[in-house]
N, C-alpha and C positions, 0 to 999 in steps of 0.2 A: 287332350290338352290344347284350349283354343290361346287367342292371344289378347281376349278381352279384359283380363287384368291388364294388362299392360297399355291398350288402348284407354281405359278407365283413366289408369295412372297419368297419362298424356293430359288428357283434359282436368283432371286434379288439379295438374301442377298449372297447368296455363290458365284456367279458369279460376283457382282457387276456392272452390266449391264442389259439393257432390253431384253426380251426374250417375245417371243409369245408362249401361251398354248392352244393350238385345241384338240380337240377331237378325239380320232384315235382309227382303229379297227385293228392297229399292234400288234405282241406279246410284251409286255414290258420287259424292259432288267432292270427296276429297279422299286422294290416295296416299297411303304411306309406302314408299319404297325402301328396302333393306331392313336393317335391324330398329326394332323401335325403341331401342335405348340409346338410338343415335338421332333420333328425330328431334329435333329443337322445337319445344311446347310454344318458342315466341311466336311460331308461326300459326298458331292454333287462339292467340290470343282476343282476337277480333271476331271468332267464330260466333255465329247466333247459332242456337238450339231449338230445335232439333235441327241435329244433321246426319246425313248419311255418309258413313268412311268404310274403305278398304284399307285392309291389313294383310297383304299375303292373299289368300284365297280366299277370306272371310271379311262377310260384309255385317257391318253394324249401324243401328241407329243409335246415336247418342242424344239424350234426352235430359233435360232439367228435372230436380225434384225440387219439393217446395223451399222456398226461401223464408229467411228470418233473422232477427238479429242476434239470437245465439248460435256458439260453435254446434251444438247438437240439432239446430235445425236443418230439414233435408238430408241427414245422414242416413245410410241403409244399415240397417241393424239385422240382427239374429239373436232372438230370444230362445234357447232351449227350455222346455218344461213350460210351455209358453200357453199352453191350453187352461190352465187354472191355476189357483193360488197366487201368490207372488210373480208368478209367471204372468198371468194374463195382466195382473194390475202392472207390472213393467210394461207388456206390449201395447196396454191401453196408452198410458202417459206417454210412452214416446210415438206412437200416432198422433198424438195429441200435439205433439211438439214438431211436428210437422215430417218426421223419418217414416221412410218405408221400412217395413217390419216383416221380417220371417219370422213366423211363429210355428217353432218345431215341436213337435211331442211324440212318444209312444204313441198315445191315443189321436190316431191319424184324424177320426171324426172330429174330436173335440177341435183338432189345430185349426182343420177345414171350418165349423163353424164359429170358433175364433173370429178368425181372419174375415169371414164374411160377415162378422158383428162388427169389425173396426172399419169397415169399408170395402172389402174385397179389391179385386183386381186394381193395381196403381197405388193402393194403397198397404195392403197386407196379402202375403204369399204361404200359405200353409205348406208344412213340409213333416212328412212320417218319419220319425227317426228314431233309433235305440241306440241310446247316445254310448250304451257301453259295448257296443258292436263295431268294430273297425270299419267294415265294410258300410255299413249303414251311414256312419259319419262321413267315410268319403264320398257316399254319393250323396249326402246331401250339400258337401262343399260343391260336388259339380253341378250340381242344380242351382246352386247359387250363382256359380261362375257363368251357368247359361243362362239366366232368368236375368240380372243386372250387372256381369260383367265383374264383379266383387262387391265389398262392403267396408264399413268404416268401424262401425261397434260390434263386438260378440260378447253377448252377455251368455254366460253358462251357467243356467239358474237350476236344470235339472238336478231332483235330489230324492232322496230316500230316508225315512227313520225306521231302524228296526231294533228297539229298546228290550232290555233285558239284561239281568245279571250276568256276570262273566262267568260264575258257578252255574249257570243253568243253560244260556244262550246255544243254540244250534250254530256250528261254522258255517253252514249253507248262509245265514241268516246274515252273520258277519261278513261273509266274502260279499253277498250281494250289496250291503253297504257300501262296501269297500270298492266295488265296481261301478258302482252308479256314481259317488260322491268323489273318488278320487281317482280311478284309473280314466273315468270317461271324461274329466276335464282335461288331462293327458292327451287323450285323442282329439277332443274339440280343437284344442291348440293347436297339435300337430298340422291337422288339417284346414283346418281354417287360417291358423298362423302361415302355412305353406301359401294361401291365395292372398293373403295378404303382404307377404314378403314379393310375390310376383307385381302386386301392383306397386308395390314400393320403390322396383326396380326403375320406375318411370315417374317414379313421385316421389321423390329423397324427402321431399321439407314437409309432406302431408303425414302428419301422425294420426295414427289408427288407437282402437282401445279392445283390448280383452278384459273382461271383467267376471271374475266368478263371484255369485252371489253365495257367501261362506254361510258362517251363523258364530253366534256369539258361542257356541260350544267348539268353536276352531281357538277360542281365546281362552279359555278355563274348561278344566274337565266337566263331565259331566256325569253324573251317579248312576249307576245300572244303565249305562248310555254310551259303552264305549267304542261300541261300532262306528256309532256317528260321529262322536267326539273326536275319536283315534281319524277318522276319515277328513273330518275338516280341519283340525289340524295338520294333516298332510299335506291339504289343498293349501294353505299358505305356505309350506315350505314350496311346494310346486310354483307359486305365483311368484314367491321372490326370485326362485331360480330361472324362471322363464323370462322374467323382467331382463334378469343380467344377459339374457341371450337374446332375446327379441328387439331390444333398444337399437340394434345395429339395423334393425329392418324399420324403423320409425313405429314400432308398436309398442305402448306402453300397456302392463298386466300388473292389474291390480285385484283385492278383493273389497268386498262388502260384506261385512259381519253382522246381520241384523238380530235383532232381539226377537223374542217368540210373535209370529203370526197368527194370534188366536183365531181370527174368523177365516182363514182357510182352510182346505179340506186336511192339510198337514197334522193340523190340532183337533180339525172340528169334525173329521167326518166320523159318523157314528159306529163303524166297524172298524178301522184300523187306524182313526186318529190317534195323536198323541195322549189326547185326555184319556182315552181309553184304554191304552197300551200300558201308562204310567198309573192308572189305577189297578191294573189287571197285576200291573208286576210289583205293587206295592213299595213303588218310588216314592210317595208322598205318605209319610206317616200319618196314619190316623184318617186319611181321605176314607169316605164310602163312598160319593158320587162324584160325578164328572164335573157339576160344579163346586165340590170342594177341591178337586186339582185346580180349577182354572182360579179360584180365589186364590191357591197358595202360589201359583205363579205370577200373578198380578202384584202382590203384596211384595214380591221380591223387586219390583221396577220402583224407582224413585218416583217416576212421572208416573205411574199408578195405571198404564195402560202397555199393552202390545204396540208391536210394532206394523205399521199399517204401509200400504204400497206406495202413497206420496214420500213418506220416510225415505226408503230406500230408491226412488226416483231422484231424489233431491242428490241421492249420494252418487248415483250415476252420472247427473249433468254435473257433480262438480268435479268428477275425475275427467269427464271429457274435456272439459272446461280449462281443467289445470294440465298446464303444460308439460310442468316441471315436478313431475310425480309419477314415481312407478314402484312396484313392487312391495307396496303398501297393503296392510289390511283396517280399512275404515271401520270403526263401530257404528252401529246405529241401534242403540239398545235402551234409549232413554235412561241411561247411566247407571244400568244394571252391571256392565261390565264396562271399567274406567281403565285406560293405558296406563302405565307408570312408566 
């Protein structure tokens, strides 16, 4: 465990803007003596970046991120499930908003390709992770601590769907949905939350965000899709509970509940996509083709289209910029699901 999150916190408080804190072998020009929680950030207000600092036995370069007028600009963000689908759209939008983005995915090659596509070193960093495995998630948190010293935004997006009748579905498929959609959110919040809490110890006024990409199926039940809907309902319970605890560490915890993303692999994959699963499971009465299933679902949306990446991005921007909101589930469904 390094001092990097606490060093990052000092500069967040002093400069009021995101920074990257990375290991350095250069000669330091600033040295912190004693506990970092006792350092007065006022001594750093006029510091010009980049700067090399020493904290104990560790030396770091503190360098700026990109700047802009919006709160989101320059933030260090993590997107799990970032190699494809909603995750890839979110990662791209965050990079375009000036963020440094960790693209994390079980598909390590896909994560590396996506990070390179988004700009590579200095803009995006790939991480191979199994979000349902605690050791893997802990290793991801350690890598983030090593590369940037901390972060400002966690987007817990990785998820799967295994549709099927409660009368027929294998328990293994049910457990897999629960592990990826529910348990993994706990693991991500636990290990990244620890990092955010350490950073907060020296930047008590700097707010950070954990956002779960949930689903409209976390707001209303889903026929012959109980494993998915149940895990998403549970996710909102975690969001509300985590929000109550993490606010003490300056972390807002919220969920976004998108409608169906028809263009992504979750729905359109020809082998495992939901269109195929729902057709095969008989979830859509009378449907004989994938096109029938798609038409059935589009007809349910008042705005007559599926959710798109930009819709979710706008919700992320709102949550980050709205400082007075935590523990909420924000629907982005084109009117298909309305809160009462």
